[in-house]
Structure formats: C-alpha cells, structure tokens
Residue, then its C-alpha position, 0 to 999 in steps of 0.5 A: x500499500x502506497x503511503x501518500x504521506x510518507x514524505x509529508x509526515x516530516x513537515x506535517x506539524x509545520x502547517x498543523x500547529x498554526x492551523x489548530x492553535x486558534x481552533x484548540x478552544x472550539x475543539x476542547x469545548x466540542x469534545x468536553x461532553x465525552x467526559x460524562x460518558x464511558x465512551x471513546x473519542x475517535x480521531x479519524x486521520x490522526x496524523x502525527x497526533x496534534x489533535x490527540x495531544x490536545x484532547x488528551x490535555x483537555x480531557x484527562x480520563x477519556x479514552x481515545x481511538x486514533x485512526x491513521x493509515x500512513x506508517x510515517x504518520x503513525x511513527x510520529x503519532x506513537x512518539x507524541x503519545x508516549x511523550x505525553x504520557x497518553x499511551x494507557x488511553x490512546x489506541x492507535x489503529x492502522x487503517x482507514x475509517x472504513x476498515x475500522x470496527x468502532x464501538x457501538x457508543x462513541x463519546x466524540x469524533x474528530x474528522x478533519x482533513x479527511x472528508x475529501x478522501x470520502x466518496x459520497x456514499x462513504x460520507x453518507x455512511x459516516x453521517x449515519x454512523x454518527x447519528x446511530x453511535x454518538x452518545x447523547x449530547x456528544x459531538x463530532x467536529x468536521x471541517x470543510x475543504x480549504x480549496x474550491x472545486x471550480x478554479x486553480x489555486x497556485x501553491x501557497x506556503x502554509x507553513x515554515x520552520x527553521x531547523x538549524x541553518x535550513x528552513x522547512x516549508x510546506x506548500x499547498x495548491x490545487x486545480x479542478x479535476x473531475x466534477x466536484x473533485x480537485x487534485x490537491x498538491x503538497x510540496x515539501x521543501x527544505x531551503x538553505x541560503x535561498x537554495x532548495x536542497x530537498x523537495x518532494x511533490x505529491x498529489x491526491x484526488x480530493x472531494x471539494x466539500x464546502x460547509x453548506x454541503x456538509x450541513x445538508x448531508x448531515x441534517x438529512x441523516x438526522x444530525x444537528x449542526x453548529x458552526x464552530x469556526x469559518x471552516x469547522x462544524x460540530x454535529x450531534x445526534x441530540x439537537x443543540x441548535x440546528x442550523x435552521x437559518x442557514x438551511x433556509x438561506x441555502x434553500x432560498x438561494x436555490x429559488x429563481 
C-alpha cells in the first residue's frame, strides 16, 4: 500500500500547529461532553497526533481511538503519545475509517482533513454512523475543504520552520479535476541560503466539500449542526441548535 504521506509526515506539524492553535478552544469545548460518558473519542486521520495531544490535555480520563493509515504518520503519532504520557488511554489503529470496527457508542469524533477522501456514499455512511453511535449530547467536529472545486489555486506556503541553518516549508495548491473534485498538490521543501536542497511533490484526488454541503448531508441523516469556526462544524445526534437559518438561506438561494 502506497503511503501518500510518507514524505509529508516530516513537515506535517509545520502547517498543523498554526492551523489548530486558534481552533483548540473550540475543539476542547466540542469534545468536553465525552467526559460524562465511558465512551471513547475517535480521531479519524490522526496524523502526527496534534489533535490527540490537545484532547488528551483537555480531557484527563477519556479514552481515544486514533485512526491513521500512514506508517510515517503513525511513527510520529506513537512518539507524541508516549511523550505526553497518553499511551494507557490512546489506541492507535492502522487503517482507514472504513476498515475500522468502532464501538457501538462513541463519546465524540474528530474528522478534519479527511472528508475529501470519502466518496459520497462513504460520507453518507459516516453521517449515519454518527447519528447511530454518538452518545447523547456528544459531538463530532468536521471541517470544510480549503480549496474551491471550480478554479486553480497556485501553491501557497502554509507553514515554515527553521531547523538549524535550513528552513523547512510546506506548500499546498489545487486545480479542478473530475466534477466536484480537485487535485490537491503538496510540496515539501528544504531551503538553505535561498537554495532548495531537497523537495518532494505529491498529489491526491480530493472531494471539494464546503460547509453548506456538509450541513445538508448531515442534517438529512438526522444530525444537528452548529458552526464552530469559518471552516469547522460540530455535529450531534441530540439537537443543540440546528442550523435552521442556514438551511433556510441555502434553500432560498436555490429559488429563481
């Protein structure tokens, strides 16, 4: 099996840390009801464990299931789990969400940076799973695609960190592919004295989902939705505050 993140794993935190820093409070708030259950929080596409670390710090007793198919990412994930003394309550699963058998009741889920990999039928299966298995009052956190489906976005630098005399950079760009999909390009680059000394480029096919589509699909599956930021939404099986106004606006926008 090809590891699509083999080269990028080294650079993942460079972009991941600044992405999650302003979203950490919203994530902790969304996951906090899990503390009242005996059910685990599931991190889908756990990567190097940034979200696992944040949840582990915010919720002292809650077990976590970290699902990650990339061996390179899992190596960093395991290291972070050990460094933060989380090993007794973090189960690391090698595989995808579709390949993982989950408990009948879960205390929360984080599925960020992964929905673009799920074909429509797999997304609908995820919404149904959440509607069936989220413990009462518990939530899932999902995010929208960062790139549009209809136009090309030239690579933008989304993170840079200095290591000694070199700078490690990660760039993301996209272009339209099949209807509703984009080709997402990741460029990982090491620069010294203005000269590139190492570079890798990888591309993946990605479903370009916006929040409106996520809300429409999730509400159709019986989930209640709330915004948790410009690109984040929380989903729950118990109604918190359904996005009635947003759905009304969406419906109105389709009228002639």
